[in-house]
N, C-alpha and C positions, 0 to 999 in steps of 0.2 A: 891739356891738363884736366883731368877729371877729379872732382872732390866729392863724388857721391851723386845719387839720383834725387830727383824731386818727385814726390807723389802728389801731395795735396795741392790743388790749384792747377794741375797740369793733366789734361785728359786728351782723348783722341780728337775731340772737336777743336780744342785749343791748339794741338799739334798741327792739325790740318790748316787752320787759319794762319799759324806762324809760318808754315811751309810756303803758303801762298805769298805772304809778305816777304820772306827771304828770297823767293824766286825773283821778285822784282828788284832786289838789291844786289843780285849777282854781278860780279866783276871778274875779269880775266886775271887780274893780278892781286896779290895779297895787299890788304890795306896798311900793313906794317912792313916796311922794307926789311929784307933779309929772311923772311919766312919762306919755306919751300915745302911743297908737298904735291904729289901727283894724284892723291886721292881725296883732296879737299875741294869743296865748292866754296870759293871765296865770296864774301858779301861785304858791302859797305857797312861800317859800324854805325847804324842809325837807330837801332832798337835797343830797348833797355828792359831788363827783368830784375826784380828785387826778390831775393831768396832769404827768407827768415829761417833761422835755426836756433836750437837751444844749446847744442853742445857739438863737440868734435870727437870722433872716435880716436883711438890710439893711432890708427892709420891716417888720420887727418880728414876723414869724410865728415860731412855735415849730417847731423841727426837731430830731430826729425826735420826735414827740409820742406818748406812750403813756398810755392812760386806765386808771384804777383806780376803779371806782364803789364807793361806800360804801352798803351796804344791800342790799335784795332784788334790785335790778337787776344787781348785780355778780357 
């Protein structure tokens, strides 16, 4: 489920650090029973990000969104 993109606080360096962290959390099965997908890389839910926003669009997207990652990626 997507509810918009995050610009502020999320750049290429943060994305690369987050990818390295997620790679260490990979798991062959979904962490929530009943989820299925052949195109998803499942990870254990151990990281957290806070996304601040001021409003939602009519479509439900967050605007303007800013990301604050918790942990080594942030």
